[in-house]
N, C-alpha and C positions, 0 to 999 in steps of 0.2 A: 577518373571521375565516375561515380556511380550514384544512382538514385535509390533511395530507400524510404519506406514508410516508417514514421517514427511518432512517438508520443513524448512531448516535452514534460519532464518531471519537475525541473526547477531551473531558474535563471539567476545568474549573479553578474555583477560588473567584473570586467577583466581588463587589467592594465588601466589606461586612462579613459578610453572611450568605447572599447569593445565589450562584447557580452560573451559569457561562457554558458552554453546550454548543456545541461545534463539530460540526455535523452535515452529512452528505451527504444531500440531500433530493431525492427524485424531482421533477423539473420545476423545481426552484429552484437546484440545484447546492449548493456548499458555503456554508453560512451559519452565523452565530452566533445562539444562542437564549438569552435570559435567563430563568432559572428563579428566580422570586422566592420567598424562604423562607417568606413569610407565607401563601402559597396552600395551603389545606388539601385541595384537590381534585386534587392532583398525585400521580401514582404515582412515588415517588422511586426506583424501579428504573431510571428514565430516566437517572439520573446515572451509571449503569454504562456505560462504553464497551463496544464490541463487542456491541451488541444492536440488534435491529430494532424500531422504535417507530412509533407513530402520534401525530402532533402536531397540535394545534389552535393555530395561531400567527397573530399579527398583526404586520405590518411596522411598525417604529417610524418615524414621519415624519422626513424629512430625513436618513435614513441609507440606505446602499446595501444592506447584507446583514445587518442586525441586526433581530431579531424578539423579541417578548414571547411567552412560552408561556402559553396560557390553560388548556389541558387536554392530557393526554397519557397514553398507556398503552404498556406494553411488549408487543410482539407475540411476540417470540421472544428468549430470553436466551442460547441456544447453550451449555448447560451442559457439553456434551462438550468444548468448547474450554477452559472455565474449570477443568475437572478435570485438565488436562494442562499442566504448567508450560512444556513445550516449545511446545505449541500457542499458549499465551498469548504467548510470546516472539515467535513468527512473526507472530501477528496484530498485535501492537504494532508490529512492524517494517513490516508491509504497510500498516497504517492510517496510520502517519506518512509513508510513501511517498505514499499517496493525498493526504494533507493538504498535503504539500510540492509536489506536482506540479499540483494543481488550484487555480486562483485562486478567490477569493470570487465567488459568483454565476455561476461558469462552469457551463454546463449541457450539457457535451459528451455526446452521445447514447451510451448504453451503459455509462457509468461506474458508475452506481448499480446496474444489473443485474449488472455484473461484481463489484462489492463484495459484493452479496448472494450471488452464486454462490460467491464466495471463502469466505464464512462457512459456507455449506452444505457446501462441499468439505472445509474443514479440520475440521469437525465429524465427518466420516465417515472420513477417511483415517487410516492407521496413522502413528504418530510417525516411523517409519523412512522414510516416503515424503514427509515434509513438505518437505525440501530441494528435491526435484525439483518438486513442485507449486507451491511458493512462487516458484521461479524462473520457472516457466511462466506463472503468473498475473501476475507483475511485468512480464514482457515483453508480455503481452496488454494490460496497463494502458497501457504506454508506446505501444503501437501505436494504441490507441483515441484517445489524446491527440495523435496525429500527430507524436510524437517518433521519432527514429531507434531502432528496436528492435535494431540491431546496428551496432557500429563498423565503418566501411569503410575509413578512411584512417589511415595512420600519423601519429602526433602529431609525430614528428621529421622524417621525409623527405617527408611528405605524399603518398606514393605509396599506391595501393590495396593493402590487405592481401590476401595470397593464401591461404596454407594455414592458418596458425595466428594467432590473435589473442592478443597478450600484453598483460596489464593490469598497470600498476604500482599502488602502494598509494593513489594519488590517482584511480584509475579511468581514467587516460590509456592509450590503445591504441597499441601499437607493432607493427611488422612484425618478422620474425625477424632481419633484418639490422641493426636499430637498437637492439635491446634491450640489447646489451653487458652491463654489470655491474649493470644496474638490477634490483632485486628484483621478481619478477613471478610471476603465475600465468597459465596459458594454457589455451585451449580451441580446438578446430578450428572453422573456419567451417562445415564440413559439419554438425557436431553442433549448433552454434548455430542453423543454418537448420532443422534437424530439430525443434528445440525450439519455434521460432516457428510452424512450419507444421503440426505434427502435431495430430491430434484428441486431446482430453483422455482419451478412452477408450483410446487407444493409448500414453499417455504413459509408462507404466512400462516400455515396451520400450526407451526411451532411457536408457542408463546413464551418469549423470554422476558423476564423482568429486568429492571435496571441493574440490579446486583449481578445477575447472570451475564449480562452484556459486559459489565465492568470486569468480571472474572476472566473472560476471554481476552479483553484488552490488556489486563495485567499479565496474563500468561505470555502474550506476545512481547510485552516490554521485558519480561524476565528472559524470554527466549533469545532476544537479540542483545541482551546485556546492557541496555540503556533505554531511557525514555524515548518513545517515538516523538520526533518533532511534530508539534501540532496537537498533541494529546491534551495538553492543558487548555489550549485554545478551543478544542473540540468540547471539553467539559464545560468551559465557560459559556460557550454559545448555547449549548443544549440545555443548560440548567437555568 
């Protein structure tokens, strides 16, 4: 039995009365943890996603990333996030992005600290700045995981994109010569590069409009090959 600091990504019912927690755990990566209903010594605030927790867990023999929960407690619940519907929507989107991009038991250095930093950040920022910060943190996540944080080549002609990146509704990137009548949003390469390379303390100096934010979100959807759970909810809430 070992103790780990973890962040609860999502929770679902398991069998008749138990819960299955998907957690990002420091030193273990993404794992599933079974919370058995009959255990009376469990802090049931653990079943709330979007919280920092301490878990005492034991690996289930002959499984890869499945653990039993022996004891646990919530370290921080991030009430400032839960008090804002918009912050909840952004956090759901980001958590599902993390869950989609990280394989089970993957322990890529920096991912856990990035997610903890994300929760601290969203707790503090104003709702009006969430679009910018969420795009910034999404690109940081992609960079940590070794994925391409910016599209470089046109999907149609396969030439390097020069000035503007055009994204269609599937997240495919085009150059200005190939976009034709395809419905798209665009963002300049210069602004995308600024977003990737700027320090978070200087982030509000970069002004992104709604289409530029949407371009980054569509690129992420195309990158993982499916719509990020919570993306439609996010659009509904902020519109």
